[in-house]
Steps between C-alpha positions, in 0.01 A plus 500: 500500500152471355189326630284238319135575561198297396189716461168354410132573482310213657157396605436441869527125435836538326451509121636743243248387237170319520432150352439648154827699513341840558668746729247781453418482875837654564478819292591785742308812558691835503583474868645164476676568175672806651623282784619232256691760303670624812573145613656404168688829435826361657505205260775532241464149340195273480519118458192357332375171384366490145127530582537800724737661247247460226229656723727788604609580141192726462695761696724543190209642310559877459139570561549396867701818549195698380249320721277734706595312822805650678581162650498341160728757347736470795515124485558509122791744544655279762460186285693663218787603731541151657715209365321180454610128490253253369535131575353280222573190314233576236554864404732545208543878562388783721351816358535748793798730515742447787394131507707186467400135469630223723424131428538371859474631850836483658491579868870580524478746208203665675700525830783664307264737320338608839840518673628740236190711469468838656126495470235245580449207274128422464363153438171456332291195418416208729675228297837687504441603860447130589847422361653795673343417834598140470866614434489732795591815307196714589564770761151649536136407420245780441138405445207711403217277629165558333175458680380199291507121528563339160473136609778392267732615222873582470647502858710792625745260665648161437380190680750318715739791547520633857614865544498670833408867489513801727235764469659843408198712415137500410246743356126492447329672210150648459416226246566225751838407346767428761875528438722279708872517482730226637868437524621154446665351814832336431 
């Protein structure tokens, strides 16, 4: 049986993007990127909302495999080997290989996908994560908390949805980033 994990870069005050939509504050250095690569290596399928999928599509650029950064090359290779499901009512097609388009988020279909998976299923994007958390299908939450207060923007978590968590692990990085890993209490 697989595991559904929500991994997100977030500001200390809980935003994945600032009020103008920028997420530049979350670009990882090599130390953090190497950790993210190891953290995400067990993921065999990603579930994305439209906006995050469009951001992540850059990893399909063949030049990413030639990047001078070992972490970038590693992540690009992982991206190409991972299946992706994009939830969108506005996209007409997806361009990335190993990617399929779903019109609606169906919690039971996600439960079935996770139950039949022999790898982790990764969840990306706060809007999709909000639906998954509200439906109770998320197993773990992994945050890379950045040492910045944005004061507003796109929130990492939905309002009005309570989810009790149990701390599994934490790690502190030279840059001040802190990784916290929680298991959802059922």
